[in-house]
C-alpha positions, 0 to 999 in steps of 0.5 A: 290359655285356651286354643281354638279346637279348629283353625279358624282362618277369619278371625286370623288373617286380617289381624295379621295382614294389618299387623305387617302392614303397620309395622312396615314389613313391606316397605322396601327402601335401597340398603346398600347393606342388603342384596336387593331383590325386586319383582315388577306386578304385571299390572292388572287392567283397572277394570279387573277384578280377581279371578283365577288366573291371578290368584295363581299369579300372584300367590307365586310371586308372594312367595318368590318375595316372602322368601326372599325377604325371610334370606335377608334381602331387601324384597321390594315387590311394586304393585300397580294397574294398567289404564287399559284403553279398550276395556276401559273406554267400554266401561266408560261409554257403558256407564255414560249410556246408563246414565242417559249420555252418549260419547259422540256428545261429549268432548274429548276434555268432558269424556276424560273427567267421565273416566278418572272418575270411573278410575278413581272409584273402581280402578283400586278394586283388584289390588284391595282384593290381592291384600285379602289373598296375602299379597305383601306388595309395597303398597306405598309404591303403587304406580298406575300407567296412566299417572303424570310421571309415567305418562311423561315417560311414555311421551318421551319414549315415543320423541326419542323412538320417533327421531331414531327414525323407529316411528313412522305413520303411514297406511297399512292393512290393520286388525280393526275392532269395530266395536271398540272403533280402534286398531290393534295390534297382532297380539291383541286377536285372538283367533277362534275356531267355528264352522264357517261358509263358503259362498260360489258365486257367479261373475259374468264374464265381459264380451265373451266368444259364443263359445267360451263360457258366461260365467266364472265361479268365484268362492268367498266367505265374506260375500258382503266385501264384493263390492269392494272387488278390484280384480279377479285372479287366475294363475297363468298355467290355468288352462280352464281359464286362459280363455279370460286371459286379457278379460274382464268380469262383472261383479253380481248384482252390482254389475261394476266391471273389474280386469282378470289378472295373471298371478302364480300366486294363486292355487290350481288346486285349491277351489274354484281357482279363481280369487275375487281380490279385495284389497282394502279387505284382505292382507293377502289381496292388498299386496296382490293388488299393490304388486298390480297396482289396482285401486283400493275401495274401502266399503266399511265404516268404523263401525262395521256397516257398509258406507255410500263406496259399497253402493248397496246395503249402505249403512246396514252392518257387515253381518246383516248386510252378509244375510241381505246378499246371500239372499239377493243373489239367491233371487239373482240365480248367480249363488251357485252352492253354499259349502260349510268348513272349519275355520279360524275366525279373528276376534279382538281380545277385548271386545270379542268383535270379529277382526276386519282387515283394513287398510288404515293410517297409523303409527307403527313403530320398526321392530326389526333393530329392537328385536335382536339384542331381546333375542341374543338375550333369552337365547344365551339364557342372560334372561332365562325362560321358565320352563325352557321350553317357551324358549324356541316359541320366543325364537319363532316370533322374534326372528318373524317379528313385524312392526308394531301398530301403536295408534288406537282410535280411543280418548283414553290413555297417553295421546300421541305426540304429533302436531299437524300444521295447516298445511297437513304436515307434522311434528313431533314433540313432546310438548305443545309448545316445543310442537310450536317451536319446532315447527316454525323452525321447520316450514320457517312460518315465525307468524305460526301459533299454538292455535294453529297446530292441531294434535293427534286425535289417536291415542297410543297402545295401552301395552306402549306404556307398559313395556316401559313398566319395569324402568318406569316403576323406579322413575327411570325415565324422569331420573336415569340415575336416581336410587331406586332405579340403580338399586332395584333394577334390573329386577330378578323375577318376572312371573306372567303368563305365556299368553302375553310373552310376546307382547309384554315380556318380548317388549319389555326386554326390548325396551330394557335394551333400547333405554338402560342398555340392559336387561329388566329382569333375570328370570321368566316364570311363566304360569300355566292357565287355569282351567276347568275339569273339561279343559276350558279356560276360566272364565266369567263368560263361561261362568266355570269359575268361582268367585276367588273371594268366595273361596278365601271365605270358605276354605282361607287365604292359606288353603286356597293359596296351597290348593292352587299350588298343589298341581300348578307346574310351571308352563302345565296348565292348571285343572282347577279342582275345588277338591285342591283347595279342600286339601289345602284347608285340610292341610291347615287343620293337620297343621293346626292339630299338631301345635294344639297337641305340642302346647297341650303337653304338661312338661315335667322337668324331672324327666330324662329325655328319651326322644333323642333318636327320634330328635336326630332322625327329624333333624336330619329328615329337615336338612334333606328335605330343605336341601330338596327345597332349595333345589326346586326353588332355584329351578322355579319348580314351585309346586314341588317345592311345596310338594315336599314341605307337604310330605315333610309336615303331613308324613314326617312331622305329623305322622311320624316324629310326633307319634314317636315323641308324644307322651302316654294319655294324659302323662307328661312329657321332658323338658328337652323334647319340648324345646326341640319339638318347638324350635324343629317347628319352628324351622318347618313354620319358617319354610312353609311361611312363604306359602301359608303365611298367615296360619303360620305367623299365628302359630309363631306367635302362639309357640312362645311369647315373641318380641315387637320384631320377631315375627316370622315374616321376618324371621331367618331362612334356614341355611343347608345343615349337614344331614346323617343319612345313616339314619334317616335310610334307618328310619326308614326301614323301621317306618316300614316294619311298623307299616307292614305290622299295621297292616297285619292288623288290619288284615286280621282285624286286630284292634290297635291297642292289643299289642302284639309279639314280634320276632325278627331274624335280621342281616344286622341287629346293631342296626335296629338297637337304637330304633327298638322303642319307636318301634315298640310305640309305633307299632303297640308291640310287647316282645321284641326278639332278634331270632336266627331261625323262622318262627314255626307254629302259625306265625305271619311273616312279612319281610323288610328289605332282606329282613324278614319278621314273624308276629305269632298268631298262635294257631289262628293262622290260616295256613293257606291263605299264607301259603298263597299270599306268599305265593303271589309275592314270591312271584313278583319279586322274581319278576322284579329281580328279573327287570333289574337283571335286564338293566344291570345286563344292559351295556349302554345303561351301565357305562352310562348312568351315574355311578350312584344309579348303578349303586341304587339297582345293585342294592335292589338286586341284593334286596330281591334275591335276599327277599326271595331266598326268605319267602322260599323257606318261609313257604317250606316251613308252612 
């Protein structure tokens, strides 16, 4: 059989993915004989395509689900997509615009028909892209947040919470997105640092005394809102403005009189000390207005243009109106000055538009009661956050939680199940028929008909459906006791990004306790953000993000998966560098070349096995590394787990073990060595498979003939086993000797194929006896002898631990250079010994450190002392 000299991902990846799918390895059903392990995917928006954040997040999920599957658990990874109200509606509106159709010319039903058309055409793209990554989801379970059953669950929850008094309708100050034409929750608003301008305006004092100032200066960053001013506030203790108590001022340009009010909320030493009060367009002003019973004047339309209440600049966009009013204020000599300052602009997460605080009639969900058990669950570690540093952030947010604005002025989404009667009253019900029955009962009017009821035009916030995701994907609302929800819920692990910890993760926890009386998941792994070399978040708008599918095409899915995980510790941002995925690809090539080497050996069954020490060593080394790998998994240090495997494969297996056992050029090898090597490689492939599934499955099947059921994807995960610490330590010592010999070869330009002699002055010859064949082979040594005294007459020496080694140079040694080298080494070792002595003389360290740490430090001290003694003797001999 001919094996390709290079690993070709294109030939391998689709083949094995199709094979896994055909054999149903991803499918999961409740199995009372197996422990369940379930993950629900953070549903990407149907508008989305695969980006670097998705790559990282879904690679980690796939690592966890593949490992659980190999551990013999009933592994279930539920995929799906989110309907993404704002983003999808914007996409559909843009599509219609290209066709020459305006949303305002369509009925709701007509628009939704177009929206569903768009969703069916584009909504599954990202899930298909995840398959290229190797995601082993149970695709038969794919859910969508607006499918019938899931929408029914959303409506049921709304009605339930309303009847519990946890949902209410009222006029409140909200975040308004003029571009999206909808209210947003606080969590959908992104702050952006920017440079802004502060405008100092002159407000004329009405009926002021001749001796008093004619104007008062008020500073504002939004001069276009002065037409909505209802007062100017000053601090009653501010002596500068005592003359204004009980007075009025006129709004610049507009001339409308507004009162001067007194409130200690106004800071005396900030700005001019005079504050314009605009309750309709500022949250703090709104609360000040409520306190002083001031009117509100809303001068903005939904799209951010000025309405007739402004009286000036009617119909102009808010920013155009700002430019024009500044110009007019200057001409009227009412603009004192303009200052630039660093500011934070609140923008819409979805459209990027600058947010307008405005009063609006909206639906809200009370959060206090539901937040309490969700906070307690995390503080008590019933639900664990990884890394734990996010715990304090979670606590701060939950303890200061505000009511959730859940209504959106859109058509795409679950429509709010509130039905209005002709007199303006409303009822809340799951269906129009139920609403009619309720309306007749509450109004006492049996003559009401369905045509008399008008359903609320708004839809619910997208997150009002996705907060139910872990329950609704298993139909936990439709059938609360069905076999899936009882078996898979609570799910095990959630992998997501820190930026949605509050408005998705926290709310899912609340929903879990509210509707199932238990947690929705046990662990939350928070990934970092993928950033470019400059620290910027990768995004299409910045043009700093590579196309993940192009990366997969160039480097292979395994290479990209490994590259993404090489430096992505939980909760810390990943600084992306293409060298990472190059390293991942190089890793696949290293594994492939190791496989080719093994398969290329000619076996002679008559030969005895000379490699028992090497086989025993690597078996122990694997078991030692496996303990580390399992520890990393238990603490969700996924990146560390991969790096431990990487070292095991690259250094221990490929660079050391295979070099120890491989036969001489074109010579056969014994059967036992090959069988044991294949067995050891199989264990390596098993721990590597969750990270690099394609190449490992390919090599697994090429190593030897397998049955239809013997796939690596369902092979048994290794179990922790004993390992021989002694053989590991001794081999590590021998490998250091090999490394020192190789360094001497390099420094003296001695060819690798030229055998050298090695003389060893050691404390225990027994420690080396079993390893001498390996030492001879790896270091290419001719004669190896134990000696009692230093070797004189032109030999290069080196020290490993407390043992000294000599390589004769037959008079070619540069004595002066060797003396200089040894003097530097002596100086370094003395400094190292001083640092160890300092530690061991510190009583707090000795009394507080674990015994194993103290023992290790004492061994360092003994080795350093022996090293110093040996160097001094060699220097004396020179």
